[in-house]
N, C-alpha and C positions, 0 to 999 in steps of 0.2 A: 227773242226764243232762244235760249241757253242753248248750249252744244248737246246738254245730257237731256234738254228734253225733245230736241230733234230725233238723237238717237232713239230714246223712249219711244216716240212718236212713230217712226219707222219702223221700229221692233216690232211695236203692235199690228200697224199694217202690213207687216212679211208677215205678222201672224195670222192673218187673216186670210194667205196664201198661203201657208203652212200649218196652223195651227187647225183651222176649219176643216180642209180636206186630209189630214192625217188623223183629225178627230171623229171627220166621217168614215174614214177608213176602220180606225178603233172601235168605233161605236157603232158601225153597220158589220164591214168584212170581216174584222177580229172576233166579236161576236158572235157571226153569221158562220164564220168557217170555222170555230172549236165546237161548235155546236153540229154543224153540217157534214164536217170529216169528223175523220177517227184522228185520235190522237197520232199515230204514226204518218197518216195524208197531210195533216199538221206538219209531222216532223220535215216531210217532203218538200213543203213550202219553205219552210224557214231557214233548209239548207240550200235550196237552189238557189234561194233571194240572198244568203251568202256570197255566192259564185258572182254573179250579178252586182254586187254592192261595190266586190274588189275589181271586177272588171269597168265599170263605171270609170273608176280611178284612173284603169289604163286607157280606155278613150279618149280621157279629155286630158290625160298628160299634164297638169296644171297651169292649162290656160285660162282658166277663170281667172285665175290671182294673177296673171302675168296681164290678161286684158286691164285689170284695175291697175296693176302698177303703170304698165306705157302710157295707158289713158290720163294717169294721174301726171306723169311726168311730161309727154308730148302734148297733152291738151286736145288730142284729136281722137274721140272715141272712134268714130267711124272708119279711120285708115286700121285703128288695132284689129277692130272687130274684122273688118274685112279678111286680113291674111287670118287671124284664131278661126274663123270662122270656113274658110275656105280647108286650112291645114286638118281643123277635127273633123271636119265633113268627109275631105280625102281618104283617111285613114280608117274613119267609120266604114264607107263602104266598102274598102279591101278588106274589114273586119266582118264584113256582113257575107263577101264573096267565100270567105276562108271557112267561116262558120257553117255554110249550106254544104262546102266539100267535103268538111271532117267532122258533121255533128256526132254520127254514129259510132266513130274511133272513141271521141271524147266520151261520149254515153259510157261507152264499155269501161274508159278511166277513172270514171267517179261512180262505177256501178250502177247505174241507171240504163243499162243497154236493153231493159223492158220499156222504155221508155225513150227511147233517142229524140224522138220528138220535140218532147219538153227542152233539149239542148239548143235546137233550132231556133225553136219558139222567144226562147229567152236571149238566144245570140243577136236575133235581128233587133229584141226591144231595146235593150240597153244600149245598141250600135244607134238607134234614133235618139234614143234620151240624151245620149253622149253628145250628140249634133244639137238637140232642144236645150242643153245645158250652156251652151255658148252664147245663144239667145239672150237666155235667163241670165246670165250676166251683165250683156249690153242693159238690160231694161235695171238691170240693179244699178249698174254703173251712172247711169241718167236718172238716176232714183224716182223711175215709174211706178212706184211700188204697189198703185192701184193697178194697174195692168197684170203687174206679174202677180198678184194676189187673182185676180180675175181667172189667169190662165191656168195657177196651181189648182184652186178649185176646180176650174172646168173637169182637168185631167181625172181627176180621183172621181168625180161625178159620173162621168163616162163609164170608168169602171166598175163603179157600181152596179149602174144601168147595165151592164153589159154581161158582169156576171150574172145578175138576176135574171135576165132574160134567158142565157144558157142554160141555169141551172135549175128556175123555176119555173120561170113562164112558158117555153116552149116544150119541157116533157107533159105540162098541163093540157096541151093544145091536140087535140085528138087527131083534128085534120091531120098536124105534121108526125107525128107520130108512128101516122099509117103509111107514110112516107118513105119508098124504098131507100133514097140517099139518106134521110133520116135515120134509119135502123142501119142501115151500114157503116154510114162514117160518123155520127153526131151522138149518137144513142147513151154510149157507153165510155165517153172520154173523160167524165168526170171532175176530178182536180185539174184536168188539164186545163177546162174551160178557163179557170184562174189566168193562169199563160196566156192564152188566147185572145180574154177580154184585154189586160195589159199591153198587149201587141198592139192590138184594133185602137186603145184609147188613145197610146202614142204616135199611131198613125196620122188618127184625126188632129191630135194636136199639133204635129209637124206642119199640117195642112192649116190649121187656123193662125200659125205662127207667123204664117207665109208674108204676112207686111212687112215684117222686123228685116227679113232678108231678100227680097225681093231687088231690092237695087244693089246687090250685090256686085261688085266686080272681080271677072273671074282674070284679071291680071293679077298674078301674086307679088307682091314687092317684097322678094328675098333678102331685100338688105334690112326690112324688119322684120323679116321672119327668124332671122338668124339668131339676134338678139335674143328676140321674145322665148325663144327654144333654148336658148342656152339659161335665161332668167327660169322659165317654165319645168324643163326636162327634172332639173333635183327637186321639183314638188314633186313631181311623179312618183319619186322614189318616196319623199317624205308621206304623201298622200297613200302608198300603196301600204307601207309598213303602218300606217294609222289605222288603214281602215283592216290590215289582220290585225291589229292589236283589239276591232271592236267586232269582227266578224269570223277569223280564221278558228274559234274555237267550235263555231256550229258544225265546219267541215271535221276537225280533227276528231270529234266527238265517233264519228263513223268507223274511223281508223283505228282508236286509240281502247275503246271500250273493250271488255274482258271479252272472249270471245261466250255465243252464248247468250248476251245482251239484244234486249229489243230495241237497236240502234235509233230508229226514229221515233219510237216512242220517247226516247230520253231528250231526243232533240225537239219534239213537238213539246213536251213538258218546260223545257228550258225557254225555248222560243216565245211562249205563251206568256211565262209568267217575266221575263225578257218586255214585252209591250205592255204590261202592267206601267212599268218606269217611264210610259210615254209620254206624261205630262211635263218631265225633264228635259226629256230627250226634245220636244218639242219647243220648247224655251230655248235652249241652247242651239238650237238650229236657226229660228226665226232672230234670235240674237247675231247668229252668224251672218245670217244672208244681210243683215242693217248695218253690223259693227265692220264686216270686212272693207267696204268700199268708205265709212266712215273713219277708220282708221291711216286709208291712205290721203284722204282728201284734207287730216289733221297733220298730217305731217310735217309740213312745213311752219307749223305755226311754232311761236316761241315755249308756249305756255303746252306743249304736247306731251310733256312726259306726265306733269299734273293731270292732263284729261284720262290720259290712260290709266294712271293709276286708281282715280276716282270713278272711272267706268270699272276696272275689277271689283272694287268696293262696293260699287252699287249691284253688278251682276251677280256676286255672292250672298247679298241679300235676299235678292228676287230667287237666285236658287235655294237657298234656308227654306224659303216660305214654301215654296214647291216641295221640296222635301218633306216637311214638317205634313204638308196637307194630301199626301198620297199615304204618307204612316198614319196619321190621324183616321183619313177616312178610307183607310184598305177593306174594312170591312163590308162597303159600299161598292167599291172601286172593282173588287174581286169578282163580280156578277157580269162582267165584261167578258170574262171566261167562264166556259165551262168548269160546271164542279169536278171535272174528270182530272182539271189541271193542277186544282188543289194542293195537290202534295209540293208542289214546288213554290210557295207562296214565300217561304223562310229565303228566296235569294231576293227579294225586291227591295229588302233595304240597301245591301251589297251594291246591288246593281245601280239603285239610287246614287251612291256615294260615289260609285265608279263614274258616274254619268258627270257628276258635280265637279271633280277633278279634272273629268276632260274637256269639259268647259272654262274651266280656270287654264288648261294647260293652252288653250285655243286664245285665251287672252294675254299669256304669257310669252307664246312665240310669236309673235306679232313683228318682235323686234328681229329676226332673221328676214323677214320677207318685206318689212319696210326698209333694211338696210341693205338688201340684195345679196344676203349671206346665206341665200338659201341650200348653199349645200350644205350648211352645219345641219341644218333642219334632216338631213340624211342620217348621218350618225346619232342626232335624238332618238327619231321613231326609229330608225335601225336596230337601237338598242333594245329597244322598248317591245320591239317585235320577233326578237331572239328570246327576250325574258318571255312574252306570251306564249310562245310555241314551244320552249323546252319544258317551261314549269307545267304546259296540259299536257305533255307529253309524258310527264313524270307521274302527275296526278290524276289523270282523268282517270286510268285504269283503277284505281280505287275510291274516288270521290265523285265521280263523273260530273254529271254540270254544275253544281257543287263549286268543285275545282276553280271550272272554269268564269264564276261570278267572282268569286275572290282572288283568281290572277288579273283578272279585265280593271279591279280595282287596285291590286299592288303596282300593274305596269303602268298606268295613268301615273302614278303618284310616282314612281322613279323618273318616270320623263318629266313630270313637271319641276321636280327637284334640280335635275340636270338642265332645264330649260331657263331656270330663275337663276341657276347657277353662273352661267355661261351668259344671259342676258346682263348681269350685273358688270362682266368685262368687256363685251361690246355696245351695249346701249342701255347703261342704266336707268332704271325707273325707279322712283323710290315709292315702291309700294306701302301702305298702311299697314304693316304685318302685324304691327300688334291691335289694332281697331279689329283688323279681320280676325284674330284669333280670337277676340272678346265675341264678336257675333257668331262664330262658331261653338265657340264655348258655350254660349248661352241657348244655341241651337239643341247641342248635346245634351243640355239640362232636360231641358224641356220633351226630350225624348225621353229621356231615363225616367222623368216622372211617369211620363204618360205609360212608359214599359210597366212599371210599379203599378199602375192604378189599373191599368187594364182588366176586364174579367171577360165572360162570356155573354154579356148582358150587351148589346149591340149599342141599344138606344145611350145606355151609361159612357160608353167609350168616344160615342160622337160628342156627348156635352164635356166631356173633360178634355178631347183635343180641341173643340171648337175654342173655349175656355183660353186653352195655352197657346193657340194659334195667335188670339185677338191679343193677347199680352204680348207674343213676342212680335207682332207686328206695329203695336204700339210702342216698345221698345225701340225697334227702329225707326219709325218715324222721329222720335223726339231724340234717339242719339244721335242720329245723322242730320236733321231737318231736312227730310226727304221733300216733304211738299215745298217747302223755298228751292230747294236744288232744282226740282223736274215741272215745276210753275213759273218759275222767275223769268223774266224776261231779258236777264242779263246775259255777260257772254256770246 
């Protein structure tokens, strides 16, 4: 089996652990939330989970990548996992105590003083998720991809079951509806049940993963912890800046939209249409789960540079296929969100391209993780984060969430260019720029042809889009000899 076949196979299996639950989340929960709740309530979910995404980066502080790096160097995953797990668990437990002490003040600060309990629920949930993320990192490092997939799917299935139980099943049972406890404490929680369900699912998951950490030694190896933190902490800043680029606009919308604007409505429209680009996000995420340990495992090979260059090219091909799929079949995909969100459909293409650039950035920024120069990532992502914040502050008041989509694309592109330029200096990889440019130009040509031929007749759009997609896939297969690359037994 070639290294590309192995990476492709693991990406597909990680996809079961990423695509299946996220598709369940998308097809069931997003479909349900956008119809069950008002745009403003969905905006609340979108905004609060932006804080969660940022906090998860803080609470894991680069330890996942640190686990990959030190396990591959020391050839002792268990010892590195032991230190990583104890460190992240300790800081997460401290965070839970802090959030339970200060959640009311935090709620006032972010203008959620009418529902401070949401902050407490999400604070505990993100701390538990930080602990499980280290367990999942160990599972990935050991290439137990099926186990990874099972627990990821379990987590989302639990969430869906719990959400439906709280919001649909319990209110329909007359006996429960008449209980004093239910009337007083549970009847009017509404959107809060989303956060309760997530917390309960995270608790069940951490218990289900017990076999993966029950043999943990509680003797902290301080000699290992120090270099591990030295490597990982810069990745905290990198990850934090990167997550700012991904989510901060949903928070900034609240503070910089003109007075009198329905803030949660704007956030809700943006969040729902951002979700339509889910297929691209899913592919990048499942690729990342497989590729991060893959890059470290193959780092010592003499032909590692060639392998990394080819991986980027093949990655872009699959990204372009997904991009065209979403664009060509948007007339169908849009039904996953409610009609009241359709005013924001015009940002979907922009978000798709921003995510493509983000995926390319993940590929080309591996050089500073592989070489241990993680501090350089601070400058790169710092520039991106600063650019994101400044441009959003300038343009949100006039263009609202449309500015957010464009700035997301601009910021990712700037970081990608800087990363490539610095990579040429510190760890040169000979990427096939001409071939990559050709692939993207052919994609652009297919997109333009479709845009010009598109009409109000959905079936015609589907036929034209399908024909163009088949032609593009055929071009890629013939041009890059993909069957031989992914199904050969060499390398």
